[in-house]
C-alpha positions as CSV (number, residue, x, y, z in Angstrom):
1,M,-15.3,-13.2,-24.8
2,S,-17.6,-15.7,-26.9
3,K,-20.6,-14.6,-28.3
4,R,-22.6,-16.7,-26.0
5,A,-21.0,-15.2,-23.0
6,F,-21.4,-11.7,-24.3
7,R,-25.2,-12.3,-24.5
8,W,-25.4,-13.6,-21.1
9,A,-23.4,-10.6,-19.6
10,L,-25.8,-8.3,-21.8
11,V,-28.8,-10.0,-20.3
12,C,-27.5,-9.5,-16.8
13,V,-26.8,-5.9,-17.5
14,I,-30.3,-5.4,-18.8
15,V,-31.9,-7.3,-15.9
16,S,-30.0,-5.4,-13.4
17,F,-30.9,-2.1,-15.0
18,L,-34.6,-3.1,-15.1
19,G,-34.4,-4.0,-11.4
20,L,-33.0,-0.7,-10.3
21,V,-35.7,1.1,-12.4
22,G,-38.4,-1.0,-10.9
23,A,-37.0,-0.4,-7.4
24,G,-36.7,3.3,-8.1
25,V,-40.4,3.4,-9.3
26,W,-41.5,1.5,-6.3
27,G,-39.4,3.7,-3.9
28,A,-40.6,6.8,-5.7
29,H,-44.2,5.6,-5.4
30,V,-43.5,4.8,-1.6
31,V,-42.1,8.4,-1.0
32,M,-44.8,10.2,-3.0
33,S,-47.6,8.3,-1.1
34,Y,-46.2,8.8,2.2
35,P,-47.9,12.0,3.0
36,L,-51.3,10.6,1.9
37,R,-51.1,7.3,3.9
38,P,-53.1,7.4,7.0
39,H,-51.1,6.7,10.3
40,A,-51.8,3.4,11.6
41,G,-53.6,4.8,14.8
42,A,-56.7,3.8,16.5
43,G,-58.5,7.2,16.1
44,R,-57.4,8.4,19.6
45,V,-56.6,12.1,20.2
46,M,-53.2,12.7,20.9
47,T,-51.5,15.8,22.4
48,L,-48.6,17.6,20.8
49,K,-47.1,20.5,22.3
50,V,-45.0,22.8,20.0
51,S,-43.1,25.2,22.1
52,K,-42.0,28.8,20.7
53,G,-38.6,28.6,19.0
54,M,-38.7,24.9,18.5
55,R,-36.8,23.6,15.4
56,F,-38.7,21.4,12.8
57,P,-36.5,18.4,13.4
58,E,-37.6,18.6,17.1
59,V,-41.3,19.1,16.0
60,A,-41.1,16.0,13.8
61,E,-39.5,13.9,16.6
62,A,-42.2,15.1,19.1
63,A,-44.9,14.1,16.6
64,A,-43.6,10.8,16.2
65,D,-43.1,10.4,20.1
66,A,-46.8,11.5,20.4
67,G,-47.8,8.5,18.1
68,L,-49.1,11.1,15.3
69,I,-46.4,10.0,12.6
70,E,-43.8,7.5,11.9
71,K,-40.6,8.0,9.8
72,P,-40.0,11.6,11.2
73,T,-37.1,12.1,8.8
74,W,-39.5,11.6,5.8
75,F,-41.8,14.1,7.7
76,R,-39.1,16.6,7.7
77,I,-38.2,16.0,3.8
78,Y,-41.9,16.4,3.0
79,A,-42.2,19.6,5.0
80,M,-39.1,21.0,3.2
81,Y,-40.4,19.9,-0.2
82,R,-43.7,22.1,0.5
83,G,-41.5,24.9,1.9
84,L,-43.4,24.8,5.3
85,A,-40.7,23.7,7.8
86,N,-40.3,27.2,9.1
87,K,-44.1,27.9,9.2
88,V,-45.1,25.7,12.1
89,R,-46.9,27.5,15.1
90,A,-46.4,27.0,18.5
91,G,-49.2,25.7,20.7
92,T,-50.9,22.6,22.1
93,Y,-52.5,20.5,19.5
94,E,-55.2,17.8,19.9
95,L,-54.8,15.7,16.8
96,R,-56.3,12.1,15.9
97,D,-53.6,9.4,15.7
98,D,-54.9,8.0,12.4
99,L,-54.2,11.2,10.2
100,P,-52.2,11.2,7.2
101,P,-48.8,13.3,7.5
102,R,-50.1,15.8,4.9
103,D,-52.9,16.6,7.4
104,V,-50.7,16.6,10.5
105,L,-48.3,19.1,8.7
106,D,-51.3,21.2,7.7
107,A,-52.7,21.4,11.2
108,L,-49.3,22.4,12.6
109,V,-49.0,25.3,9.9
110,K,-52.6,26.4,10.4
111,G,-52.0,26.7,14.3
112,V,-54.0,26.1,17.2
113,E,-57.5,27.8,16.9
114,E,-57.7,30.7,19.5
115,I,-60.7,30.3,21.5
116,D,-61.9,33.1,23.8
117,V,-63.4,31.8,27.0
118,A,-65.5,33.9,29.6
119,V,-64.7,32.9,33.2
120,T,-66.7,34.4,36.0
121,I,-64.9,34.6,39.4
122,P,-67.3,35.1,42.3
123,E,-66.6,37.5,45.1
124,G,-65.1,36.0,48.2
125,K,-63.2,33.0,46.7
126,N,-59.8,32.2,48.0
127,L,-56.9,31.9,45.5
128,E,-57.2,28.0,45.4
129,E,-60.8,28.2,44.4
130,V,-60.0,30.9,41.9
131,F,-57.3,28.8,40.2
132,A,-59.6,25.9,40.0
133,L,-62.2,27.8,38.1
134,I,-59.5,29.2,35.6
135,A,-58.0,25.6,35.1
136,D,-61.5,24.1,34.7
137,A,-62.0,26.4,31.9
138,G,-58.9,25.3,30.2
139,I,-57.1,28.7,30.5
140,A,-54.1,27.7,32.6
141,P,-52.9,24.9,34.8
142,V,-53.4,25.3,38.7
143,A,-49.8,24.5,39.2
144,D,-48.7,27.4,36.9
145,L,-51.0,29.8,38.6
146,E,-49.8,28.6,42.1
147,A,-46.2,29.1,41.0
148,V,-46.7,32.7,39.9
149,A,-48.9,33.7,42.8
150,R,-46.4,32.6,45.3
151,D,-43.4,33.9,43.6
152,A,-41.5,36.5,45.6
153,E,-40.1,38.3,42.6
154,W,-43.4,38.6,40.8
155,L,-45.2,39.8,43.9
156,K,-42.6,42.5,44.4
157,Q,-42.9,43.6,40.7
158,E,-46.8,43.8,41.3
159,G,-46.4,45.8,44.4
160,I,-48.0,43.1,46.5
161,E,-47.0,42.5,50.1
162,G,-47.2,39.1,51.8
163,E,-46.6,35.6,50.6
164,T,-49.1,35.4,47.9
165,A,-51.4,37.1,45.5
166,E,-54.4,36.4,47.9
167,G,-56.7,39.4,48.2
168,Y,-55.6,41.0,45.0
169,L,-57.3,38.7,42.4
170,F,-60.3,40.8,41.6
171,P,-63.5,39.0,41.1
172,D,-65.2,39.6,37.8
173,T,-66.0,38.1,34.4
174,F,-62.8,37.9,32.3
175,R,-62.3,36.7,28.7
176,W,-59.0,34.9,28.1
177,K,-57.8,32.8,25.2
178,K,-57.4,29.3,25.7
179,P,-54.8,28.7,26.8
180,T,-53.2,31.9,28.3
181,P,-49.9,32.1,30.3
182,A,-50.6,32.1,34.0
183,K,-48.6,35.2,34.6
184,N,-50.8,37.1,32.0
185,V,-53.9,35.9,33.7
186,L,-53.0,37.0,37.1
187,E,-51.7,40.3,35.9
188,T,-55.0,40.9,34.4
189,M,-56.8,40.4,37.5
190,V,-54.4,42.3,39.7
191,K,-54.7,45.2,37.2
192,K,-58.4,45.3,37.7
193,H,-58.1,45.1,41.4
194,R,-55.9,48.3,41.2
195,V,-58.4,50.1,38.9
196,V,-61.2,49.5,41.3
197,Y,-59.2,50.1,44.5
198,D,-57.8,53.4,43.1
199,D,-61.3,54.6,42.2
200,L,-62.6,53.8,45.7
201,R,-59.5,55.4,47.4
202,K,-60.2,58.8,45.7
203,K,-63.9,58.5,46.7
204,H,-63.2,57.8,50.4
205,E,-60.0,59.9,51.2
206,K,-61.3,61.3,54.4
207,T,-62.2,57.9,56.0
208,L,-59.1,56.2,54.9
209,E,-57.0,59.2,56.5
210,K,-59.1,58.4,59.7
211,L,-58.3,54.8,59.6
212,Q,-54.6,55.6,59.0
213,K,-54.5,57.8,61.9
214,Q,-56.5,55.4,64.3
215,L,-54.9,52.2,63.5
216,N,-51.9,53.1,61.1
217,W,-53.4,51.1,58.3
218,G,-52.4,51.2,54.7
219,N,-53.5,49.7,51.6
220,R,-52.8,46.0,52.6
221,E,-54.7,46.4,55.9
222,I,-57.9,47.7,53.9
223,V,-57.6,44.7,51.7
224,I,-57.4,42.2,54.5
225,L,-60.5,43.7,56.4
226,A,-62.4,43.7,53.1
227,S,-61.7,39.9,52.6
228,I,-63.0,39.2,56.0
229,V,-66.2,41.3,55.3
230,E,-66.6,39.5,52.1
231,K,-66.7,36.1,53.9
232,E,-68.9,37.2,56.8
233,T,-71.9,38.4,55.0
234,A,-73.6,37.9,51.8
235,E,-75.8,40.9,52.3
236,P,-74.5,44.0,50.3
237,S,-76.2,46.4,52.8
238,E,-74.7,44.9,55.8
239,R,-71.0,45.1,54.5
240,P,-70.2,48.6,56.1
241,R,-72.0,47.7,59.4
242,V,-69.8,44.4,59.5
243,A,-66.6,46.4,58.8
244,S,-67.6,48.7,61.6
245,V,-67.8,45.9,64.2
246,F,-64.2,44.8,63.3
247,V,-63.0,48.4,63.5
248,N,-64.8,49.1,66.8
249,R,-63.1,45.8,68.3
250,M,-59.8,47.2,67.6
251,T,-60.3,50.7,68.6
252,M,-63.0,50.7,71.5
253,A,-61.8,50.6,75.1
254,S,-64.8,48.5,76.0
255,F,-63.3,45.6,73.9
256,P,-59.9,45.3,75.4
257,S,-58.8,41.8,73.7
258,K,-58.7,43.5,70.4
259,R,-59.5,40.1,69.0
260,L,-61.7,39.9,65.7
261,E,-62.9,36.3,66.7
262,T,-64.1,35.5,63.2
263,D,-64.4,31.8,61.9
264,P,-63.5,32.6,58.3
265,T,-60.0,33.4,59.3
266,V,-59.5,30.2,61.1
267,R,-60.8,28.2,58.3
268,Y,-58.4,29.9,56.0
269,G,-55.5,29.2,58.1
270,C,-56.5,25.4,58.2
271,L,-57.2,25.0,54.4
272,V,-55.3,27.8,52.5
273,A,-52.5,29.7,54.3
274,V,-48.9,28.8,53.8
275,A,-47.3,28.1,57.3
276,P,-44.2,26.4,58.7
277,S,-46.3,23.5,59.5
278,K,-50.2,22.7,59.4
279,P,-51.8,23.5,62.7
280,V,-52.3,20.4,64.6
281,S,-55.9,21.2,65.4
282,C,-56.6,21.3,61.4
283,I,-55.5,17.7,60.9
284,G,-58.4,15.5,60.3
285,W,-60.7,18.2,60.5
286,D,-63.7,18.2,58.2
287,P,-63.5,21.4,56.2
288,A,-67.3,21.2,55.4
289,G,-68.1,21.0,59.0
290,R,-68.3,23.3,62.0
291,L,-65.3,24.6,63.6
292,H,-64.7,23.0,67.1
293,R,-63.1,24.3,70.1
294,A,-59.8,22.6,69.1
295,Q,-59.7,24.8,66.1
296,L,-60.6,28.0,68.0
297,D,-58.1,27.3,70.8
298,D,-55.3,26.6,68.5
299,A,-52.7,29.6,68.7
300,T,-50.4,27.9,66.2
301,N,-52.9,28.8,63.5
302,R,-51.5,32.3,62.6
303,Y,-55.0,33.1,61.0
304,N,-56.7,32.5,64.3
305,T,-58.4,35.6,65.2
306,Y,-59.8,34.0,68.4
307,Q,-56.3,33.8,69.7
308,H,-54.2,36.7,67.9
309,A,-55.3,40.2,68.3
310,G,-55.8,42.6,65.4
311,L,-55.9,41.6,61.6
312,P,-54.7,38.2,60.4
313,P,-51.3,38.2,58.4
314,G,-53.0,38.6,55.2
315,P,-56.2,38.5,53.2
316,I,-58.4,35.4,53.4
317,A,-60.2,35.8,50.1
318,N,-60.3,38.0,47.1
319,P,-62.9,40.9,47.7
320,G,-65.0,42.7,45.4
321,R,-66.0,46.3,45.0
322,G,-68.6,46.4,47.7
323,A,-66.5,44.8,50.4
324,L,-63.5,47.0,49.5
325,E,-65.7,50.1,49.9
326,A,-67.1,48.8,53.2
327,A,-63.5,48.4,54.6
328,M,-62.7,51.9,53.2
329,A,-65.8,53.6,54.7
330,P,-67.1,51.5,57.6
331,E,-70.5,52.6,59.1
332,S,-70.0,54.9,62.1
333,S,-71.6,52.6,64.9
334,Q,-71.1,51.3,68.4
335,Y,-71.6,47.7,67.4
336,L,-69.2,44.9,68.8
337,F,-71.2,41.7,67.9
338,F,-73.3,40.3,65.2
339,V,-75.0,36.8,64.7
340,A,-76.7,35.4,61.7
341,K,-80.3,34.8,61.8
342,D,-80.0,31.6,59.7
343,A,-77.2,29.5,60.9
344,S,-78.1,26.4,58.8
345,G,-77.2,25.4,55.3
346,Q,-73.9,25.5,53.3
347,E,-73.9,29.4,53.5
348,R,-74.5,29.3,57.1
349,G,-73.7,32.4,59.2
350,R,-73.4,34.9,56.0
351,G,-76.5,36.9,56.8
352,P,-78.7,38.5,57.3
353,H,-77.5,39.3,60.8
354,V,-78.5,40.8,64.1
355,F,-76.1,43.4,65.5
356,S,-75.4,44.1,69.1
357,K,-73.4,46.7,71.2
358,T,-73.0,44.4,74.5
359,Y,-72.0,41.0,74.9
360,E,-75.3,40.5,77.1
361,E,-77.5,41.6,74.0
362,H,-75.4,39.4,71.7
363,T,-75.9,36.3,74.0
364,K,-79.6,36.7,73.9
365,W,-79.6,36.7,70.0
366,V,-77.3,33.6,69.8
367,A,-79.7,31.9,72.2
368,K,-82.5,32.8,69.7
369,Y,-80.9,32.0,66.4
370,Q,-78.2,29.5,67.1
371,K,-79.6,27.0,69.6
């Protein structure tokens, strides 16, 4: 090789070496700056769900799919470099889409902030209304709550008869973390129901024995009656008397039909109850309006106590302590009828009431208060 050719070869080697060094420096700069470069987002809040047991490569891909990062492989390498790949916490994250990868990783390691939320469940709400309140508070989705409340295995485990947890979701103020699994939420409410029910049962053993002998009632029948009492009156002092009316209708010879004839059960059958098919009379009916003769005459509604004698198939709401106690210890009376003094407004028919022993007397009060 001539001296001239050697010089050219040497120049080429030097240039190539410098190019590789430059590329390496540039590459190193890119790699080192990756964690600090804000993601090219628009500042929107995106949701990233990290499930328990999720591997970090899956977390990285999920973050990329959610629009929070790019280059998930680099994100994995960065997490491994910091020794944090195994320290990501499960949870549902709400993160801006313009954060740098460093901030995204820090958030995943810190975990979702647990927030305690107080949720008040009023007395007399049916399970769908209860689930809406819980979901609105961000505790658990309605679909998850519905699935648990209608799960036959879970109901059996909890000792609940029937198709749903209706009647056993005790109304109270609860504090739950946001979010909380639906099963945990419902188990808390059922447990509170049991505590209150057992306390009242010890207090009213004698009257419960009487009801068992008269009507062959167990715990479920008490809960069903309590749910009806809860829906019929908003006056605490009236509850034992309202309960006595329904017990009298099922036990007194002067009321041979044994039908409770109570509107809230019909409404429940139209709106909430699970049935093979929706009662025809309920289709197109305005739930906010009054019941019409078509609904009252519809025997296909399993909860229609105008057509079916005795208690409906299950509870129609979730009763509180007062209604449960009234069902366990009804007032000793001869009353068979009652009518609300104020039949107007959203809470029409819920009290105070006038009670009657005969149909003739009842008709007189109906004419006066519900023209």
